[in-house]
C-alpha positions as CSV (number, residue, x, y, z in Angstrom):
1,M,-12.2,-96.0,-70.2
2,A,-15.9,-94.4,-70.2
3,K,-16.3,-91.5,-68.0
4,K,-18.8,-91.9,-65.1
5,K,-21.9,-90.0,-65.6
6,T,-22.5,-87.4,-62.3
7,A,-26.0,-86.3,-61.2
8,R,-26.9,-82.8,-62.3
9,R,-28.5,-80.6,-59.9
10,Y,-30.8,-78.5,-60.4
11,T,-31.9,-75.5,-58.0
12,L,-35.4,-75.6,-56.2
13,E,-36.3,-72.2,-58.2
14,Q,-35.7,-74.4,-62.1
15,K,-37.7,-76.9,-60.5
16,Q,-40.8,-75.0,-59.5
17,E,-40.6,-73.3,-62.9
18,I,-40.6,-76.7,-64.3
19,L,-43.6,-78.0,-62.3
20,R,-45.6,-74.6,-62.8
21,R,-45.3,-75.3,-67.1
22,V,-46.5,-79.0,-66.4
23,R,-49.3,-77.4,-64.3
24,S,-49.9,-74.5,-66.5
25,G,-50.4,-77.8,-69.7
26,E,-47.2,-77.8,-70.9
27,R,-46.8,-81.8,-72.0
28,Q,-43.2,-83.2,-70.0
29,T,-41.6,-84.0,-73.5
30,A,-42.0,-80.4,-75.0
31,I,-40.1,-79.5,-71.8
32,A,-37.5,-81.8,-71.5
33,K,-35.8,-80.8,-74.7
34,E,-36.5,-77.0,-74.5
35,T,-34.5,-76.8,-71.0
36,G,-32.2,-80.3,-71.6
37,I,-33.1,-81.9,-68.3
38,P,-34.3,-85.3,-69.2
39,A,-38.4,-86.7,-69.1
40,V,-37.7,-88.9,-66.6
41,T,-36.1,-86.3,-64.1
42,I,-39.2,-84.4,-64.9
43,G,-41.6,-87.2,-64.3
44,Y,-40.0,-87.7,-61.4
45,W,-41.0,-84.2,-59.8
46,V,-44.2,-84.1,-61.1
47,S,-44.7,-87.6,-59.2
48,R,-42.9,-85.7,-56.1
49,A,-45.2,-82.8,-56.1
50,K,-48.5,-85.0,-56.4
51,A,-47.4,-87.3,-53.3
52,G,-46.6,-83.7,-51.6
53,A,-42.9,-83.5,-51.6
54,V,-42.5,-79.3,-52.0
55,S,-39.2,-78.7,-51.1
56,G,-35.9,-79.7,-53.2
57,R,-33.6,-82.7,-51.9
58,K,-36.7,-84.0,-48.7
59,R,-37.7,-87.6,-49.7
60,V,-41.6,-88.7,-49.7
61,A,-41.9,-91.4,-46.9
62,R,-43.2,-94.6,-48.5
63,R,-44.0,-97.1,-46.3
64,A,-46.1,-100.4,-47.2
65,V,-47.4,-103.5,-45.8
66,R,-47.7,-106.3,-47.9
67,A,-50.6,-108.9,-47.7
68,P,-49.5,-112.1,-46.6
69,R,-52.1,-113.4,-48.9
70,S,-53.6,-112.1,-52.1
71,R,-56.9,-112.6,-50.6
72,D,-56.5,-110.2,-47.9
73,I,-57.0,-106.5,-47.9
74,A,-53.4,-104.3,-48.6
75,W,-52.4,-100.9,-47.5
76,A,-49.6,-99.1,-48.4
77,L,-48.6,-95.2,-47.0
78,D,-47.3,-93.0,-49.6
79,G,-46.1,-89.4,-48.3
80,D,-49.8,-87.8,-46.7
81,V,-51.8,-90.4,-48.7
82,L,-53.5,-94.1,-47.9
83,V,-53.5,-96.4,-50.8
84,V,-56.0,-99.1,-49.8
85,R,-55.9,-102.7,-52.1
86,I,-59.2,-104.9,-51.8
87,P,-59.7,-107.7,-53.9
88,L,-62.6,-107.5,-56.4
89,R,-64.3,-110.1,-54.7
90,Q,-64.4,-109.5,-51.2
91,F,-65.5,-105.5,-52.6
92,V,-68.5,-106.8,-55.0
93,R,-69.3,-108.9,-51.7
94,H,-69.4,-105.9,-49.5
95,L,-71.4,-103.9,-52.0
96,A,-74.2,-106.8,-51.8
97,Q,-74.6,-107.4,-48.3
98,R,-75.1,-103.8,-47.6
99,A,-77.7,-103.7,-51.0
100,L,-79.0,-106.4,-49.7
101,A,-79.6,-105.1,-45.9
102,R,-81.4,-102.1,-47.5
103,I,-84.0,-103.7,-49.0
């Protein structure tokens, strides 16, 4: 019978050190090989740090609202970041109307 893998726990200091090294320009894959921490895990920490999650176990709140039709504007709240998706045709039409209004 195969053993079930258990999730490894990393200290907050380890995570902060890895993030410091990534911010200083080291490649995530090189850090992963050197430390033995999976590159996917390091990438996850980096993405969470960019989203504003600083502490060790605190999850970033992600709330999304899906537009009922593709022509509608959709938005999502990812931590402290508001992501707005506007269909390209609608956006270009809006820009053209503003440009024409200035003439």
